[in-house]
N, C-alpha and C positions, 0 to 999 in steps of 0.2 A: 454345336457350340458356336460355329461361325455365324449362324443366323442370329445368335444373341449378341455377338460382338460387332457384327456388320453395321448396325445403326450408329454405334458409337464411332467406329472407324470412319464412317461416311460423314461425320461431323468435322473431321480433321482434314486439313489440306492434303490432297492425294499424294503429293511428293513426300510430305512429312510422314504420312501413314506408311508409305513404302519404306522410308528410312527406319521406322519402328519395326517393320517386318524383317528387314535386313539385320537389325540389331538382335532381334529374337533368334534368328538363325545363327548368328555369330555366337550367341550364348550356347546354343545346342552344339555347335562345333567345338566349343571350348571344353565341353564335358561329354566325351565320346560315349559314355554309358547311356546318354539320352538318344543316341542314333537308332538303336534297335526299337525304341518306343515310337519314333517317327516312322520307321520302316513298317512296324505293325499297323499303324494307323492308316497309312497311305499306299502301301505296296500291295499289288495283286499279281500273282504268278499263274500263268497258264501257257502250256506249250503251243497252243493254237495261235498265240500272238507273236511267237518268235519269228524273226526273219534275219537272213544274212544278205546284206546289200552292200555292194562295193567292198566286199571283204570285211564289213563291219557287222558285228552281231548286235541286233536290237531285240531286247527282251519283250518290248511292246512298241506299238507305233505312235504312242503319245509323247511328243517331245515338248520341252520348254522353249519357247521362242526367245530370241535375243531381246535385251532391254531390261530384263528383270535383275540380273546380276551383272552390272556393267563393268566391274573391275575384278571379277573372279574372287569375290570376297567370301562367298558362302557355298561353293560348289559341293563340299562334302555333305553338308546338311541337305542340299537339294537332291543329291544322289539318292537319298533314302525317301524321297517324297513321291515315289511311284512313277517317275518319268522313264521312258525308254531311252532318252538321250537329253542332254542339256546343250543349249547354244548360249554361250556366255558373250558378254560384250554389248555393244560395239566398242572395240579397242582401237585407239589411234596411237601413232608413234609417241607423241608427246602428251603429257597430261593436259587436260583442258576443262575449264569450269562449265562449259556449255552456255546456253542462252540465259538472259536475265529471268529471274523468278517474278511471278508465278509462271509456270510453263507446262503444267499438267492439269487437266480438267476432266471431271467425270460428267458424262451425259447419261444420267440415271434413267431417264425416260426412254432412251434409245439403246440402253445396254452397250454403251460405247465409251471410249476415252479419246481425248485429243491431247497430243503432246507436241511440244517444240523444244525438247530437251537439248538438242544440239551436240550429240555425242559427248556428253559429260562423262569423263572417266579419269582414272589415275595414271593413264599412260601404260605403254606396253611393258616396261621394265618392272613396275610395281605389280601390275596384273600377273605377270609371269611368276614373280616371287610368291604372290598369293596362291596361285595355282599349284606350285611345286611343294606346298606344305603338306599335301596329301596325295595318296594314290587313289585310283578310281576303277570301279568295276563296270561302269556304263560308258557309252560313247560321250566324249566331251568335245563339243564343237566351239569354234571361235568366230564371232562376227567381226569383220574387219572394216574399219572406216578410215576417213582422212581427217587431218587436222584443219581447222578453220583457217589457220594462218599459212597453210601450205600454198605456194603459188599455183596458179591454174595449170601450168605446164608440168608441174612436178607431182600432181595428184597420184599418178600411177605409182610413183616411188613409195608413197605411204603404204599402199596395199602390200607391196613387196617387202618393205621393212618389217611389218607386223608378221607376215607369213613366215619370213625367214627367222624371226625371233622365236616363234612358237612351233616351228616345224617338227620338233622332236617331242612335243608335249601335249598335242591335241590329236583327236581322231579325225576331224574334218575342219575345213575352213568355209566361211561364207563371205564372199565379196559383196558388200552392201553398196549398191549404186542407187538405192531407192529412197533414202531418207530425204524428206522435203525440207529438213531443217539445217542443212549445210549448203551454202551457196554453190551453185554450179554442179552439184553432185549428180542430179538427175539428168544433166546433159550427156552423161555417159550412155543414156538410152538412144541418143542420136547415132545414126549409122556409122559415120566416119569416126566419131569419138569412141564408139564401142569397138570398132575394128582395131583402133590403136591400143585400147585396154586389153583386148584379147591377145594381141601380139606381145604385149609386155608380160602378161601372165604366162603365156606359152613359152616365151623365151626363158623366163625364170625357171619354169618346170623342167625344161630340157637341160639347162645348165646344171641344175641341182639334182636332176634325176628324182624329182619329188614324187613320193608314193602316197602322200596324204591327199585324199580327195578334196577338191575345191568346188564348192557350189556357188551359185550366184543368186542374189535376191533382187527381184524387180518390183517396180511400183504397181499398185493396183490400178493406176490411172492409164495404163497402156491400152491402146486399141488392139483388137485382134490382129489387124494388119501389121501394126507396129511390132507385136509379139512375133508374128510370123516371120518378119524380116530379120529378127534377132536369133531365131531358133537355130539356123544353120551354124553361125559362128559359135553359138553357145554349146551346141553338141560337139563341136570340134575342139573346143577349148576347156570346157568345164565338165564336171562329173555329175552334176545335178542342178536343178533349178528350184528355187523356193518362190511360190506364187501364193500370195503376193504381200508386199508391205502395205503401209498405210495409204489412205487416199486423201486428196485435198478437196474432193467433192463434198457437198453439204446438202444433197437432195433428200427431201422427205424426213428431216430430223425435227424433233419436237423440243429438245432441251434448250434452255436459255443460254447454254454455253456453245451452241452450235456455230456461232460466228467467230469463235476464237481461231486464230491462225495455227497451223501445225498439221500434223498427220492424224487423221481419224482412224481409229482401230475399233474392233468389236463387231457386234452383230450386223451393222449395216454393210459390212464388207462381204458377207458370206456369198450371196448370189453372184456378185460380180467376180469374185475370185474363183468360184466354182466354174464359171464360164471360161476363164483363162486356163484353168487346169484341164478341163475337158478338151479345149482346143489344142493345147500343147500335147496332150496325150495322143490325140488323133493325128496331129501333124508329125509326130515322131514315131508313129506306129507302135506305141507302147514300149519302146525300146530305150527310153531315157528316163532317168530317175526324176520324179516330181515330188516335192514336199509341199503339202497344202497347209495354208494358214489363213487366219482371218475369220472371226465370227463363229468359231466352233464352241458351242455352249452345251451340247448334249450328244448322246451316242448316235442319234439319228444324223446329226451333222457330220460326225466322224465317218459313219458308214457311207453317207452320200459322197463325201470327198474321196474316199477310197474307191468307191464304185465309179467315180468320175475320172480316176487316173492317178490319184496320189498314192504313193507307196507308204508314206509317213505323213503325219500331221504335227503341227505345233500349236500350242495355246499360250496365252498370256492374259489378255483382257478378261476372258471368262473367269479366270482365277480370282480376279478382283471382285466380280459379282457373285460367283458361286462358291468360292472358298477352296482351300487346299485339298479337300476331300474329293474334288472333281476327278483327279487322275485315277484313283481307285474305282470310282463309279464308272467312268468311261471304259476302262479296261475290263472290268467285270461284266458290264452289260454287252460290250463288244464280243467277248468270249461266249456269252449266252446266245447272242444272235448267230454266231458261227455254228455253234452246236445245234441249235434248233433248226437251222436251215441246211444242215448236212455238209458243211464245209470243214475240212480238216485243218486248214491254216488260213490266216488272214490274207495271205498273198493271193488266194484263189478269187477274191472279190475285186481285186484291183482292176479298174477299167471296164467292169462288166456293163456299165450303162452307156459306154461310148460306142 
């Protein structure tokens, strides 16, 4: 069905098409009897895919990356779409409209997207209200950002405000220091600034005795040396790392939209992010949680990322190009791979190629 609809959707502005998708999911949430239908279409269950990580039960390793449901508007519908976990957001303390439109572009020839959304969301209070309308059976994560109007020296406080607001309502947090569309955000990758961020996060965790895991999401544009310098404070402060967010590189692209500013996501990121994942797994001796993302379009991509050191993966851009049936397809084929190769559980292949 998606193959029939896709040519029509791709004639529509990508942000408008995304809004239509959100509205369709809102309709599903409004009529709960539709949820089992969604579940039957996209859900796949197999014990070989189950994992317990950081005290969190994941039914399968295929998660939804942040950016799809920016204000926690449709999590109940997404819960039935076959994912092992959802990462909602990014959420900022105050509502903000984001950058001027147009700000999202398809690169069809490259199976990629470029966005310069700018953390557009309804703010943490409205997002929390949306989230609390339902209960959930799968892990719900929250991607945390900073407001554009927040002063340079107070950026740390924005992360703390959102975490404190949602600390009783989500399964994990992701501190996003990697968006290229918020001024000065990526400067947190610098050694001194990152040290200050870690101190602020750790101080909050200690004071609140916080038990909710906090992950951190880094940019794809890190060098291996740069990542290496960050790994020690990351392992001391955070509970996991997501590698990696979008890139600002534009090498070897064919689409006419390739020169648009913003973060590039999709297929071109895969090999680069795989290199970061493998490096981080080796440097941490396989003892630190890595979540892989970027350019995952098929089951071979999933298997390759897991064997390179990721315990979980996240997808978003590939859903635009492949459709919502991708989750079931990935999980089903991954289970078939495990069975045919004599593995009892997906955890057995993590890091095998490192």
